C-alpha positions in Angstrom: 0.0 0.1 0.0 1.1 3.6 -0.9 0.2 6.2 1.2 0.5 10.2 0.5 -0.9 13.4 1.4 -3.9 12.9 -1.0 -5.4 10.2 -3.2 -4.2 12.1 -6.4 -0.7 12.2 -4.9 -0.7 8.6 -4.1 -2.1 7.6 -7.5 0.6 9.8 -8.8 3.1 7.5 -7.5 1.3 4.5 -8.5 1.2 5.6 -12.0 5.1 6.0 -12.1 5.2 2.3 -11.1 2.5 1.3 -13.7 4.5 3.2 -16.6 7.7 1.2 -15.5 5.7 -2.1 -15.7 4.6 -1.3 -19.2 7.6 0.5 -20.6 10.7 -0.4 -18.9 12.6 -2.8 -21.0 14.7 -4.4 -18.3 11.7 -5.4 -16.4 9.6 -6.7 -19.5 12.8 -8.8 -20.4 13.0 -10.6 -17.1 9.0 -10.7 -16.3 7.3 -10.2 -19.3 3.8 -8.2 -19.4 2.6 -7.7 -16.0 -0.7 -6.0 -16.6 -3.5 -8.2 -14.9 -7.1 -8.0 -14.6 -7.3 -4.9 -12.3 -5.0 -2.0 -13.9 -6.5 1.2 -12.5 -5.3 4.3 -11.2 -5.7 3.5 -7.6 -4.9 -0.3 -7.7 -2.8 -2.6 -9.7 -3.0 -6.4 -9.8 -0.2 -8.0 -11.8 -0.5 -11.3 -13.7 1.6 -12.9 -10.8 -1.2 -11.7 -8.1 1.0 -8.9 -6.8 -1.5 -6.3 -5.5 -0.2 -2.4 -5.2 -2.9 0.1 -3.8 -2.7 3.7 -3.7 -4.6 5.7 -0.9 -4.7 9.3 0.7 -3.6 10.2 4.0 -6.5 9.9 6.8 -8.5 7.4 4.6 -9.7 4.2 5.4 -7.0 1.4 5.6 -8.2 -1.3 8.3 -9.2 -4.5 6.9 -7.6 -4.4 3.6 -6.6 -7.8 2.3 -5.5 -9.4 -1.1 -7.0 -13.0 -0.8 -5.9 -14.1 2.6 -2.9 -11.8 2.8 -2.6 -8.4 4.6 -0.5 -5.9 3.2 3.2 -6.9 3.7 4.8 -3.6 3.0 3.3 0.0 3.5 4.9 3.0 2.3 3.9 6.6 3.6 5.3 9.1 1.4 4.9 13.0 2.5 1.4 12.3 4.3 1.6 15.4 6.0 1.0 18.9 4.6 1.1 22.5 5.8 -2.4 22.5 6.7 -2.8 19.4 8.9 0.1 20.3 10.8 -1.1 23.5 12.0 -2.8 23.0 15.2 -2.6 20.4 18.0 -6.0 19.0 16.9 -4.8 18.2 13.4 -1.7 16.7 14.5 -3.5 14.6 17.0 -5.9 13.3 14.5 -3.6 12.2 12.0 -1.4 10.4 14.8 -4.2 8.4 15.9 -5.0 7.5 12.3 -1.5 6.3 12.1 -1.4 4.4 15.5 -4.8 2.9 15.2 -5.4 2.2 11.4 -2.2 2.2 9.4 0.0 0.5 12.3 -2.7 -2.1 12.8 -3.7 -3.0 9.2 -0.7 -5.5 8.5 0.5 -8.6 9.9 3.5 -9.8 11.8 5.4 -9.9 8.3 4.4 -6.0 7.5 7.3 -3.5 7.0 6.4 0.2 7.2 8.4 2.9 5.5 7.9 6.3 6.1 9.4 9.0 3.9 8.9 12.8 4.4 10.1 16.4 5.4 9.5 17.6 8.9 6.9 20.4 8.8 6.4 20.9 12.5 8.5 19.8 15.8 5.5 17.9 17.0 4.3 16.3 13.4 3.7 12.7 12.8 6.9 12.2 11.3 8.8 13.9 14.2 6.8 11.7 16.5 7.7 8.5 14.7 11.3 9.6 14.6 11.3 9.4 18.1 9.7 6.2 18.2 12.1 3.6 19.4 10.3 0.8 17.4 11.6 2.4 14.0 15.0 2.8 12.9 15.3 6.3 11.8 17.8 8.2 9.2 17.5 12.0 9.2 19.1 13.7 6.3 20.1 17.4 6.1 20.8 19.2 2.9 23.9 21.1 4.4 25.8 18.6 6.5 28.7 21.1 7.7 28.2 24.9 7.4 31.0 27.5 6.4 33.2 29.1 9.1 33.6 31.9 7.0 31.0 33.9 8.5 32.5 37.4 7.5 32.8 36.4 3.6 29.2 35.2 3.7 28.0 38.1 5.2 29.6 40.2 2.5 27.9 38.1 -0.1 24.7 38.4 1.4 24.9 42.0 1.5 25.7 42.0 -2.2 22.7 39.5 -3.2 20.2 41.2 -1.0 21.0 44.8 -2.5 17.9 45.6 -4.3 19.4 48.9 -5.6 21.8 46.9 -7.6 19.9 45.0 -10.8 23.0 43.2 -11.2 23.2 41.8 -7.5 22.8 38.1 -8.3 25.8 38.3 -11.0 28.0 40.3 -8.6 27.3 38.1 -5.5 28.4 35.1 -7.8 31.3 36.9 -8.9 32.1 37.6 -5.2 31.7 34.0 -4.4 33.9 32.9 -7.3 36.7 35.1 -6.0 36.7 33.8 -2.6 35.5 30.3 -3.4 38.2 28.4 -1.4 37.8 30.2 1.8 34.0 30.6 1.4 33.7 26.4 0.9 36.2 25.5 3.4 34.9 22.9 5.7 31.5 22.8 4.0 29.6 19.5 3.2 26.3 19.0 1.4 24.3 16.0 1.1 23.8 15.8 -2.7 26.4 18.1 -4.3 25.0 17.0 -8.1 21.6 18.4 -7.4 22.2 21.4 -4.9 25.6 22.9 -4.3 26.5 24.7 -1.2 26.2 28.1 -3.0 22.6 27.0 -4.5 21.5 26.1 -0.9 22.9 29.5 0.6 20.9 31.2 -2.2 18.0 29.4 -1.2 18.5 30.2 2.3 18.3 33.8 2.0 15.8 33.8 -0.7 13.3 31.6 1.0 14.2 32.6 4.5 15.8 30.4 7.2 12.7 29.3 8.9 11.5 27.5 5.4 15.3 26.6 4.7 15.7 24.9 8.1 12.4 22.9 7.8 12.3 22.1 4.2 16.1 21.2 3.6 17.5 20.5 7.0 14.7 18.8 8.7 14.6 21.2 11.6 11.6 22.9 12.0 11.1 25.3 15.1 11.0 23.7 18.2 8.1 25.4 20.4 10.0 24.7 23.4 12.7 27.2 22.2 10.1 30.0 21.5 8.9 32.8 23.9 5.5 32.9 22.0 3.6 30.0 20.7 2.5 29.8 17.0 -1.0 29.2 18.0 -1.2 32.5 20.0 -1.3 34.2 16.7 -4.3 35.1 14.4 -4.0 37.1 11.1 -6.2 40.1 10.4 -7.8 41.4 7.2 -5.9 44.7 6.5 -8.7 45.9 4.5 -11.2 45.6 7.3 -8.9 47.0 10.0 -9.5 50.7 10.5 -6.5 52.3 12.5 -8.1 55.7 12.2 -10.3 54.8 14.8 -9.6 56.7 17.9 -10.4 53.5 19.9 -6.7 52.6 18.9 -3.4 53.4 20.8 -0.1 53.3 19.0 3.3 51.9 20.1 6.7 51.6 18.5 9.3 49.2 19.6 12.9 48.6 18.6 15.3 45.9 19.5 18.5 47.2 18.3 20.8 43.8 18.1 24.0 44.7 16.1 25.2 40.9 15.8 28.7 40.6 14.3 27.9 37.1 12.4 25.3 35.8 10.0 23.9 33.7 13.1 23.5 36.7 15.4 20.1 38.0 16.6 18.0 39.8 14.5 17.2 43.5 15.0 13.5 44.4 15.0 11.4 47.6 14.6 7.8 47.0 15.2 4.7 49.3 15.2 1.5 47.9 16.8 -1.9 49.2 17.3 -3.6 48.1 20.6 -7.6 48.3 20.7 -8.6 49.9 24.1 -11.8 47.9 24.7 -10.7 44.6 23.5 -7.0 44.4 24.2 -6.3 42.9 21.0 -2.9 44.3 19.7 -2.2 44.4 15.7 1.2 44.2 14.1 1.0 47.1 11.6 4.5 46.7 10.4 7.6 44.7 11.3 11.0 45.3 10.0 12.9 42.3 11.2 16.6 41.4 9.8 20.2 41.4 10.7 21.9 44.6 10.7 25.7 45.0 10.6 
């Protein structure tokens, strides 16, 4: 059984298998035509009576059999998405489904393989990684970072200079000039796909939070946060009337001036506080590392 975030996504994986069965000359030479009587988008049964089924995350899986056999292999591939890891209730619901349905639908000969990206510190995948019954391997796109913080900070200043239309080219030229020093001690997981330079561009372009989660499998740990994600709500700017005299306005500044790329951010934030409700609205927030 192949399980993914949605039925469509799981069926896409199954379609890749179908194409290999039908078109891979090496498979055809060894096994001949494999298409059996059931050859649909969500289930394949080969002539040799091997059944492969695709279902979406959270769907009914209990009681599935092929003849007198329960599934002998269950593959979960990206069963979570940004939405179903957002709240404790959603995460708990998926965990219950995994524990009570997926883990119980096999037999003593069943193997479960779970592949994915850590989207939340308390996600199903994160909990499974901590489950002693599973043998876990955690990959990071960057295995070891450069120690040349000063050079990379200069490179970032060039790369993010919005007044320079040639910033990408100039940043690359700076990197090429100092390549040896900037790459000293670095190691990446898959150099042929994403070089260290590619990953640093991604880190600056997409932000550290996204990079740490998607590429490093290190989502933010709420135990390290002063403010919990679920404490925040987003308001519709078009509906907020800050000209209303019921609002008081406050400005805050945290003038951190760190000397390295990993130093604290400085922040300049404007808040509007509604006197009656006590709600505080973030009107603008200028948060970045300033050197």
